[in-house]
C-alpha positions as CSV (number, residue, x, y, z in Angstrom):
1,M,275.8,155.3,349.2
2,H,277.0,151.7,348.6
3,A,274.6,150.3,351.3
4,I,271.7,152.1,349.5
5,V,272.5,150.7,346.2
6,T,272.9,147.1,347.6
7,L,269.5,147.5,349.5
8,L,267.9,148.7,346.6
9,G,269.1,145.6,344.5
10,G,271.9,147.1,342.7
11,K,275.5,146.4,342.5
12,H,278.5,148.8,343.1
13,T,281.7,148.7,341.3
14,G,285.1,150.4,341.7
15,N,285.6,150.8,338.2
16,L,283.1,152.7,335.4
17,M,282.8,150.5,332.5
18,V,280.2,151.0,329.5
19,N,278.0,148.0,329.1
20,V,278.4,147.2,332.9
21,N,277.4,150.4,334.7
22,T,274.1,152.1,334.2
23,H,274.5,155.0,336.3
24,L,277.1,157.1,338.1
25,I,276.4,158.9,341.3
26,A,278.3,162.2,341.1
27,E,277.8,165.7,343.2
28,K,279.6,167.7,340.2
29,A,280.5,167.5,336.6
30,E,284.1,166.7,337.1
31,G,286.6,163.9,337.2
32,A,287.7,161.1,335.1
33,K,284.6,158.9,335.9
34,F,282.1,161.8,335.2
35,F,284.1,162.4,331.9
36,E,284.0,158.8,330.8
37,A,280.4,158.6,331.6
38,Y,279.7,161.5,329.8
39,R,281.2,160.4,326.8
40,S,279.1,157.2,326.8
41,G,276.2,159.2,325.7
42,D,273.0,157.8,327.2
43,A,274.7,154.3,328.2
44,I,275.9,155.5,331.6
45,L,273.3,158.1,333.1
46,I,274.8,160.5,335.7
47,V,272.5,161.5,338.7
48,T,273.0,163.3,341.8
49,P,273.1,161.4,345.2
50,E,269.7,162.9,345.8
51,W,268.3,160.4,343.1
52,L,269.6,157.5,345.1
53,K,268.2,158.9,348.4
54,E,264.7,159.5,346.7
55,C,264.8,155.9,345.0
56,K,265.1,154.6,348.7
57,R,262.7,156.8,350.1
58,Q,259.9,155.8,347.6
59,G,261.2,152.3,347.7
60,K,261.5,152.0,343.9
61,K,263.5,153.7,340.9
62,V,262.1,157.0,340.3
63,P,262.9,158.9,336.9
64,E,266.3,160.1,336.7
65,N,265.6,163.4,334.7
66,E,265.4,165.7,337.7
67,Y,268.5,164.4,338.9
68,E,270.8,164.6,336.2
69,V,274.5,166.2,336.4
70,R,275.1,167.8,333.3
71,S,278.1,169.3,331.7
72,T,278.7,171.7,328.7
73,P,280.2,169.9,325.7
74,T,283.2,172.4,325.9
75,V,284.2,171.3,329.5
76,A,283.7,167.5,328.5
77,L,286.0,167.9,325.6
78,L,288.7,169.3,327.8
79,A,288.9,166.2,329.8
80,P,291.8,163.7,329.4
81,V,290.8,160.6,327.3
82,T,291.4,157.3,328.8
83,S,290.5,153.9,327.4
84,Q,291.5,152.3,330.7
85,P,288.5,151.7,333.6
86,C,288.2,154.5,335.9
87,N,289.0,153.8,339.4
């Protein structure tokens, strides 16, 4: 995945930070990074790896809406809150 991001002109970061990251690539609606991105509202879009693969296939950024990873608000509220960047 990192190679595809770089190939398409993006940058991969190890930490998830609002105002730095635009997307989180996630298989499932779980984990600290997912919940941090979820709480960011629309600041960080959460998409499946298939979105990145489709961007590579088409050679351009494709709309994210068909590839979004979603969670119910109840599940998101159960996650621990962190003010530190997610590793």
